[in-house]
C-alpha positions as CSV (number, residue, x, y, z in Angstrom):
1,X,-14.1,-15.5,48.0
2,X,-16.2,-17.2,50.7
3,X,-14.4,-19.1,53.4
4,X,-16.6,-22.1,52.9
5,X,-17.2,-23.0,49.2
6,X,-20.2,-24.8,47.8
7,X,-19.6,-28.2,46.4
8,X,-21.0,-27.1,42.9
9,X,-18.7,-23.9,42.8
10,X,-15.7,-26.2,43.8
11,X,-16.4,-28.5,40.9
12,X,-16.5,-25.5,38.6
13,X,-13.3,-24.2,39.8
14,X,-11.4,-27.5,39.6
15,X,-12.6,-27.9,36.0
16,X,-11.5,-24.3,34.9
17,X,-8.1,-25.3,36.7
18,X,-7.8,-28.5,34.6
19,X,-8.7,-26.5,31.3
20,X,-5.7,-24.2,31.7
21,X,-3.1,-26.9,31.8
22,X,-0.6,-27.8,28.9
23,X,-1.7,-30.5,26.7
24,X,0.1,-33.7,27.1
25,X,3.6,-33.9,25.5
26,X,2.8,-36.9,23.1
27,X,0.2,-34.5,21.3
28,X,3.1,-32.6,19.6
29,X,4.6,-35.5,17.5
30,X,1.1,-36.7,17.0
31,X,-0.1,-33.4,15.4
32,X,3.0,-32.2,13.8
33,X,5.3,-35.1,13.3
34,X,8.5,-36.2,14.9
35,X,10.9,-33.3,13.8
36,X,8.7,-30.2,14.8
37,X,9.3,-28.7,18.2
38,X,6.3,-26.9,19.3
39,X,5.3,-25.9,23.0
40,X,2.4,-28.3,24.3
41,X,0.6,-25.3,25.7
42,X,-0.2,-24.4,22.0
43,X,-2.8,-27.1,22.0
44,X,-4.6,-25.9,25.2
45,X,-8.0,-24.7,24.2
46,X,-8.6,-22.4,27.1
47,X,-5.8,-19.7,27.7
48,X,-6.5,-18.2,31.1
49,X,-4.4,-17.0,34.0
50,X,-5.8,-16.4,37.6
51,X,-4.4,-12.8,37.4
52,X,-5.4,-11.9,34.1
53,X,-8.9,-13.2,33.5
54,X,-11.4,-13.9,36.1
55,X,-14.0,-16.6,36.1
56,X,-17.8,-15.8,36.4
57,X,-18.3,-18.7,38.9
């Protein structure tokens, strides 16, 4: 990648980084109820890793 990143590209990269984070922990009881134990990463829409899938940015 370039040494100096353009602002628009930087914004796209930060958005992609935010999308891969886990959902907040409070979404689990909200969706499934109090007793169910589910990993919050299941509620993340975009599943991507920097090694596996590259961005077309």
